[in-house]
C-alpha positions in Angstrom: 0.0 0.1 -0.4 2.8 2.3 0.9 4.4 1.6 -2.6 1.3 2.7 -4.5 1.2 5.7 -2.3 4.5 7.1 -3.0 3.8 6.2 -6.8 1.2 8.5 -6.7 2.5 11.2 -4.9 5.5 11.3 -6.7 3.5 11.1 -9.9 1.4 14.3 -8.9 4.7 16.5 -8.2 5.4 15.6 -11.5 2.3 16.8 -13.3 2.7 19.9 -10.9 6.1 20.4 -12.0 5.7 20.5 -15.7 6.3 23.5 -18.1 3.2 25.2 -18.7 3.9 25.5 -22.8 0.7 26.8 -23.8 0.1 29.0 -21.3 0.3 32.8 -21.6 3.0 34.6 -20.9 3.2 35.8 -17.1 5.3 36.7 -14.3 6.3 33.2 -13.1 5.7 31.6 -16.0 7.2 28.0 -16.4 8.2 27.2 -20.2 11.1 25.7 -20.0 12.7 23.6 -22.5 9.5 25.0 -24.3 9.6 25.6 -28.2 8.4 29.2 -28.8 10.6 30.3 -32.0 9.6 33.3 -33.6 6.6 34.6 -30.4 6.0 37.8 -30.2 6.3 38.9 -26.7 6.9 42.7 -27.3 6.8 44.6 -23.9 5.7 41.0 -22.0 5.7 40.7 -18.4 7.9 37.4 -17.8 9.5 38.6 -14.5 10.7 35.9 -12.5 9.7 33.1 -15.5 11.3 29.8 -15.8 12.6 29.6 -19.6 15.5 27.4 -19.1 16.0 25.8 -22.3 13.6 27.1 -24.4 13.5 27.7 -27.6 13.1 31.6 -28.3 15.2 31.8 -31.4 14.0 34.8 -33.6 11.1 36.1 -31.1 10.2 39.6 -30.4 10.7 40.0 -27.4 11.4 44.3 -27.1 11.2 46.3 -24.0 9.7 42.7 -22.4 10.6 42.5 -18.1 12.6 39.2 -17.9 14.1 40.6 -14.4 15.2 37.7 -12.2 14.0 35.4 -15.3 15.8 32.1 -15.8 17.3 31.7 -19.2 20.2 29.7 -18.3 20.8 27.6 -21.8 18.1 29.2 -23.5 18.1 29.5 -27.4 17.5 33.6 -28.0 19.4 33.7 -31.7 18.4 36.4 -33.7 15.9 37.2 -31.2 14.5 41.2 -30.9 15.7 42.5 -27.2 16.2 45.9 -27.6 15.1 47.8 -24.7 14.6 44.9 -22.8 15.4 44.6 -18.7 17.3 41.7 -17.7 18.3 42.5 -14.3 19.7 39.9 -12.1 18.5 37.1 -15.2 20.1 33.7 -15.2 21.6 33.7 -19.0 24.2 30.8 -18.0 24.9 29.1 -21.6 22.6 30.9 -23.2 22.5 31.3 -27.2 22.1 35.0 -28.3 24.4 35.2 -31.7 23.3 37.5 -33.9 20.1 39.3 -31.3 19.8 41.9 -31.2 20.0 44.2 -27.6 20.9 47.9 -29.2 20.0 51.2 -27.4 19.8 51.1 -24.1 19.2 47.4 -23.0 19.4 46.7 -19.3 21.1 43.8 -18.6 22.6 45.0 -14.7 24.1 41.9 -12.9 23.0 39.9 -15.2 24.4 36.6 -15.4 25.9 35.3 -18.7 28.8 33.1 -18.0 29.5 30.9 -20.9 26.7 32.1 -22.8 27.6 33.3 -26.4 27.0 36.2 -28.3 28.8 36.6 -31.6 28.1 39.3 -33.6 25.4 40.8 -31.6 24.4 43.5 -30.9 24.7 45.5 -27.8 25.1 48.8 -28.4 24.8 51.3 -25.7 23.9 48.6 -23.4 23.9 48.5 -19.6 25.7 45.4 -18.5 26.9 46.4 -15.1 28.0 44.3 -12.8 27.6 41.6 -15.4 29.0 38.3 -15.1 30.2 37.3 -18.3 32.6 35.1 -17.7 34.0 32.5 -20.5 31.1 34.4 -22.8 32.0 34.2 -26.5 31.7 37.9 -27.6 33.7 37.5 -31.2 32.7 40.9 -33.5 29.9 41.6 -31.0 28.7 45.3 -31.2 29.3 46.8 -27.4 30.0 50.4 -28.7 29.0 52.9 -25.9 27.9 50.1 -23.9 28.3 50.6 -19.5 30.6 47.2 -18.4 31.1 49.0 -15.0 32.5 46.3 -12.9 31.7 43.3 -15.0 33.4 39.9 -14.5 34.3 39.2 -18.2 37.4 36.9 -17.1 39.0 34.5 -19.7 36.0 35.9 -22.4 36.5 35.9 -26.3 36.2 39.4 -27.4 38.4 39.1 -30.6 37.3 41.4 -32.8 34.6 43.5 -30.7 33.5 47.1 -31.3 34.0 48.3 -27.5 34.6 52.2 -28.9 34.0 54.5 -26.3 32.7 51.4 -23.7 32.7 52.1 -20.0 34.8 49.8 -18.4 35.9 51.3 -15.1 36.6 48.8 -12.9 35.6 45.5 -15.1 37.8 42.4 -14.6 39.5 40.9 -18.1 41.9 38.8 -16.3 42.8 36.4 -19.4 40.4 37.8 -21.8 40.9 37.8 -25.1 40.7 41.1 -27.2 42.9 40.6 -30.2 41.6 42.6 -33.2 38.7 45.3 -31.2 38.2 48.4 -31.3 38.6 50.0 -27.6 39.3 53.4 -29.2 37.7 55.9 -26.6 36.8 53.3 -24.2 37.4 53.9 -20.7 38.9 51.2 -18.6 39.9 53.1 -15.6 41.8 50.5 -13.0 40.6 48.0 -15.3 41.7 44.1 -14.5 43.3 43.2 -17.7 46.0 41.0 -16.2 47.2 38.7 -19.0 45.0 39.6 -21.3 45.4 39.0 -25.2 46.0 42.9 -27.2 47.3 41.6 -29.9 46.7 44.5 -32.7 44.1 46.1 -30.8 43.4 49.7 -31.3 43.5 51.5 -28.3 43.8 55.0 -29.8 42.8 57.8 -27.1 42.1 54.9 -24.5 41.7 55.8 -21.0 44.5 53.2 -19.2 44.9 55.5 -16.2 45.4 52.9 -13.3 44.8 50.0 -15.2 46.5 46.8 -14.1 48.0 45.3 -18.1 50.9 42.8 -16.1 51.9 40.4 -18.6 49.0 42.0 -21.1 50.2 41.2 -24.9 49.9 44.3 -26.6 52.0 43.3 -29.5 51.0 45.4 -32.8 48.3 47.2 -30.9 48.3 51.1 -31.7 48.2 53.6 -28.4 48.1 57.0 -30.1 46.7 59.1 -27.7 46.1 56.7 -24.9 46.1 57.9 -21.2 48.5 55.3 -19.5 49.3 57.3 -15.9 49.8 55.0 -13.6 49.2 51.8 -15.2 50.9 48.8 -14.3 52.9 47.2 -17.7 55.0 45.2 -16.0 56.0 42.3 -17.6 53.8 42.9 -20.3 55.0 42.5 -23.8 54.8 45.7 -25.9 53.6 47.3 -29.3 56.9 45.8 -30.5 57.5 42.5 -28.9 59.7 43.7 -26.5 59.1 43.1 -22.6 58.4 45.2 -20.6 60.9 44.9 -16.8 59.3 45.2 -13.4 58.1 47.8 -12.4 57.0 49.5 -15.3 54.3 51.9 -13.8 53.0 54.4 -16.8 54.9 53.4 -19.7 56.9 50.5 -20.8 60.6 50.2 -19.0 62.8 47.7 -21.6 
């Protein structure tokens, strides 16, 4: 009798926790693993919704509320996310390739660890304190984006446009910024230990107080860059020579 009861209770629990794929968009909706490809969710309130593993490829989420929602491992490839609010949203491992988040989308304190954002439009986005460790951002457009205190440890930003981006206090340890455009960007006191800046555009970049120990700057352009109090100890300079320790504010050969 006890075994039958357990089976009934277990079955009931499964039905309660099953995703509601036919449910209407609403806060706390459970669309985990659901196929919502191309769906129109403009201005929808999906706060704290469970969209983990959902297929939202090509969906219209313009000005939607995704605050504190679960979108880990979701497919958002090519989705329209302009003006979206994703404060504290869990997007770890999500596919945002070629998605459109330009025009002030808010991803403040969003979790984007291991997410893919290749060729994604992120112009003027607010990514303050966002977690982007190991994220793939190759050729993404982050012009004018705010990444204050964001964590981009080991992120792939090869060929990314970060012109005029605000990266004060950002962590970019061992990240790849090869061939990236950082002209007029603001990296005051940023942590750039061991970062790859080969052939990067650092013209007029503010690197004052930045920690560039062990960074590779071979072939980079630094015309008009501000290196006041920047730590270049053990970095590889633009000409391939090693900077001696200490090298503060300039590379000492």
